[in-house]
Structures are given as C-alpha cells and as structure tokens.
C-alpha positions in Angstrom: 159.0 20.6 -87.5 161.6 18.1 -88.9 159.9 15.4 -91.0 160.9 12.4 -88.8 159.3 13.8 -85.8 155.9 14.8 -87.9 155.8 11.1 -88.7 156.6 9.6 -85.2 154.3 12.3 -83.2 150.8 11.0 -84.5 151.6 7.2 -84.2 152.6 7.5 -80.6 149.7 9.6 -80.4 147.4 7.2 -81.4 149.6 4.3 -79.9 148.7 5.8 -76.1 145.2 6.7 -76.8 144.2 3.1 -78.2 146.4 1.9 -75.4 144.4 3.8 -72.4 140.9 3.1 -74.5 142.0 -0.6 -74.4 142.7 -0.9 -70.7 139.7 1.5 -69.3 137.6 -1.1 -71.3 139.3 -4.2 -70.2 139.3 -2.9 -66.4 135.7 -2.0 -66.8 134.8 -5.9 -68.2 136.8 -7.0 -65.4 135.0 -5.0 -62.6 131.3 -5.9 -64.1 131.9 -9.6 -65.2 130.1 -11.2 -62.2 127.4 -9.1 -62.1 126.7 -9.5 -66.0 126.6 -12.7 -65.3 124.2 -13.0 -62.7 121.8 -10.6 -64.9 122.1 -13.2 -67.6 121.6 -16.1 -65.5 118.7 -14.4 -63.9 117.5 -13.8 -67.6 117.8 -17.6 -68.3 115.8 -18.5 -65.4 112.8 -15.8 -66.3 112.6 -17.4 -69.7 112.7 -20.8 -68.4 109.7 -20.3 -65.7 107.9 -19.1 -68.4 108.2 -22.0 -70.5 107.1 -24.0 -67.3 104.2 -21.6 -67.3 105.5 -20.8 -63.4 103.9 -17.2 -62.7 106.1 -14.6 -60.8 104.9 -11.6 -60.0 106.9 -8.2 -59.1 107.6 -8.8 -55.2 109.0 -12.5 -55.9 112.6 -12.9 -56.5 112.9 -15.3 -59.9 116.0 -17.0 -58.5 114.1 -18.2 -55.3 111.1 -19.2 -57.5 113.1 -21.0 -59.5 115.1 -23.0 -57.0 111.8 -23.4 -54.8 110.0 -25.1 -58.0 112.9 -26.4 -60.3 115.5 -29.5 -60.0 117.9 -29.6 -62.3 119.2 -33.7 -62.9 122.4 -35.3 -64.7 121.4 -38.0 -67.2 124.3 -39.0 -69.0 125.4 -36.4 -70.9 122.2 -34.1 -70.4 120.6 -31.8 -68.1 116.8 -32.3 -66.9 114.8 -29.4 -65.4 112.0 -30.9 -63.4 109.1 -29.4 -62.0 107.8 -31.1 -59.1 104.3 -30.8 -56.8 104.3 -32.5 -54.0 107.3 -35.0 -54.9 105.6 -35.8 -58.0 107.2 -34.9 -61.4 104.6 -33.0 -63.1 107.0 -31.7 -66.3 110.3 -31.9 -67.5 112.5 -29.2 -69.4 115.6 -29.1 -71.9 117.3 -27.1 -73.5 118.2 -27.4 -77.0 120.5 -25.7 -79.9 120.1 -26.0 -83.2 120.7 -24.3 -86.6 118.5 -21.3 -87.7 118.7 -19.1 -90.9 121.9 -16.9 -89.7 123.3 -19.0 -86.5 122.0 -20.7 -83.4 118.9 -20.6 -82.2 118.7 -22.1 -78.6 115.4 -22.9 -77.0 113.8 -24.2 -73.8 110.9 -26.9 -73.8 109.2 -27.8 -71.4 106.9 -31.1 -71.8 104.7 -32.3 -69.2 105.2 -36.3 -67.3 103.5 -38.2 -69.8 105.5 -36.5 -72.7 102.6 -35.8 -74.7 101.8 -32.4 -74.2 104.3 -29.3 -74.7 103.7 -27.0 -71.3 105.5 -24.0 -72.8 108.5 -23.2 -74.9 110.9 -20.2 -75.0 113.7 -18.6 -76.8 116.9 -17.9 -74.8 118.8 -16.5 -77.8 118.8 -16.4 -81.5 120.1 -14.1 -84.6 117.1 -14.4 -86.6 116.1 -11.1 -88.8 114.3 -8.9 -86.7 110.9 -8.5 -87.6 110.8 -11.6 -89.8 112.5 -14.6 -88.4 113.7 -12.9 -85.0 109.5 -12.9 -84.5 109.9 -16.2 -82.8 111.2 -13.9 -79.3 107.5 -12.9 -79.7 104.5 -13.7 -77.0 102.1 -14.7 -79.8 104.5 -16.9 -81.4 105.7 -18.7 -77.8 102.3 -18.7 -76.3 100.5 -20.7 -79.1 103.0 -23.4 -77.7 101.0 -23.6 -74.6 99.5 -27.1 -73.6 99.6 -28.3 -77.5 99.1 -31.6 -77.8 101.8 -34.1 -79.8 100.9 -35.5 -82.9 101.4 -39.0 -82.4 102.9 -39.9 -85.5 105.1 -38.2 -88.1 106.5 -34.8 -86.8 104.9 -33.9 -83.1 104.9 -30.4 -83.9 103.8 -29.4 -87.4 102.4 -26.3 -88.9 99.0 -25.4 -90.0 97.4 -25.7 -92.4 98.3 -29.2 -92.5 95.9 -31.6 -91.7 98.0 -32.2 -88.7 99.2 -28.7 -87.9 98.9 -27.5 -84.1 100.7 -24.3 -84.3 101.0 -21.6 -86.7 104.2 -20.8 -88.5 105.7 -17.2 -89.0 104.4 -15.4 -92.0 107.8 -14.4 -94.2 110.1 -16.4 -92.1 109.5 -19.8 -93.5 112.9 -21.2 -92.8 113.4 -19.5 -89.4 109.7 -21.4 -88.4 111.5 -24.6 -89.9 114.3 -24.4 -88.0 112.5 -24.0 -84.9 110.3 -27.0 -85.8 113.2 -29.0 -86.7 114.9 -28.3 -83.0 111.7 -29.0 -81.4 110.9 -32.6 -83.1 114.5 -33.5 -82.3 114.4 -32.6 -78.8 111.5 -34.3 -78.3 112.5 -37.4 -79.4 116.1 -36.7 -77.3 113.9 -36.5 -74.2 111.8 -39.7 -74.8 115.4 -41.5 -75.4 116.9 -40.1 -72.4 114.1 -40.7 -70.1 113.5 -44.3 -71.4 117.2 -45.2 -70.5 116.8 -43.6 -67.1 
C-alpha cells in the first residue's frame, strides 16, 4: 500500500466512525429529550412535595398531587409556591441557589404561614463531594429541618453546639454545611421582604 493511502485511510475511517457515533447520539438525545425533561420535572415536584411535608403513596401521581395541593405565584421577579388548605395559606415554598464548595447548591425551602418556622427543606441539585458535603442529600440531614423554629435574632438557622443552634452540621463538611446555612438564612430574608411588599 502506498504511503499516501496508509495515512488517508485511518483518517477517513476515524472521521466516518466519529461522524456516525455523533449522529446516533444526537438522534437519541433528540428523540428522548421530552421524556427526560418530564422525568426531571417529576423528580423536582416530588422533592418539593417532600419539603411541603405532603406524603405521596405508590398509587398517586406526584404531578397530580402537586397540582392539587400547590399553587405557583409570581411576585415581582420571584416565584413563590403556596400550599393552601380550605383556601387559607398554610406555607410558602421557594427555590434558592447559592455557592457550595465545588459548585452551586440549589435548595427548596418551605416556611410556615407566619414565616417563623421551617416546614421542610430539600436539596434539588448540588456537586458536593460524595460521602462528605454530598450528605446534604441524606434524609437525616434534611429531616432535621422539619418544623424547626427560626431564631428571632442573628442567623435564623444556626448549627449546634451554638447556644442558639437549631440543627446539626455535617462532620467533615464544614464548608458545605456553612454554604447551606447561608443560602437558607439569605432566602428567609428574601422571602420575608417579598411577602411584605405584596
């Protein structure tokens, strides 16, 4: 085989293989995009329902449960989620994003109607270290925010053993714990300002 053909053949072969694989991946992505989006949306709604402390059983459709119990309201530039019972507001939910150790942490925080108690918290997304900061996704961490009274002065949420501590931080993940605390405290300030303006 001449030298020129020995050089051209592998280049053409690699280009063809790369083109075919890229084309098939792009086609699969396009065909499954809507389904993936629906699944992601459903997962977020389930996380929000958990934060609102609304239980869903295996026979219920989370989308239907969400629509039946939660109302979305736009106030200024913010979206507030309201849980109502017999037409009366029971709690407010908000999505908040802030910096973590390795990237953004997105949380969903729910406060009671008086804005003085956390009803629940869930982590929507993060890129923290698995086994350390990634433990913010674990139930024990999220469950401790259930029905937590906010501190009237200083930080609304503070870690124990501080005298006004109302939740536990994650051992070995101080920076992630502090990030979550800052996001929560800032969002409580934000939601109180937003609802006062309304």
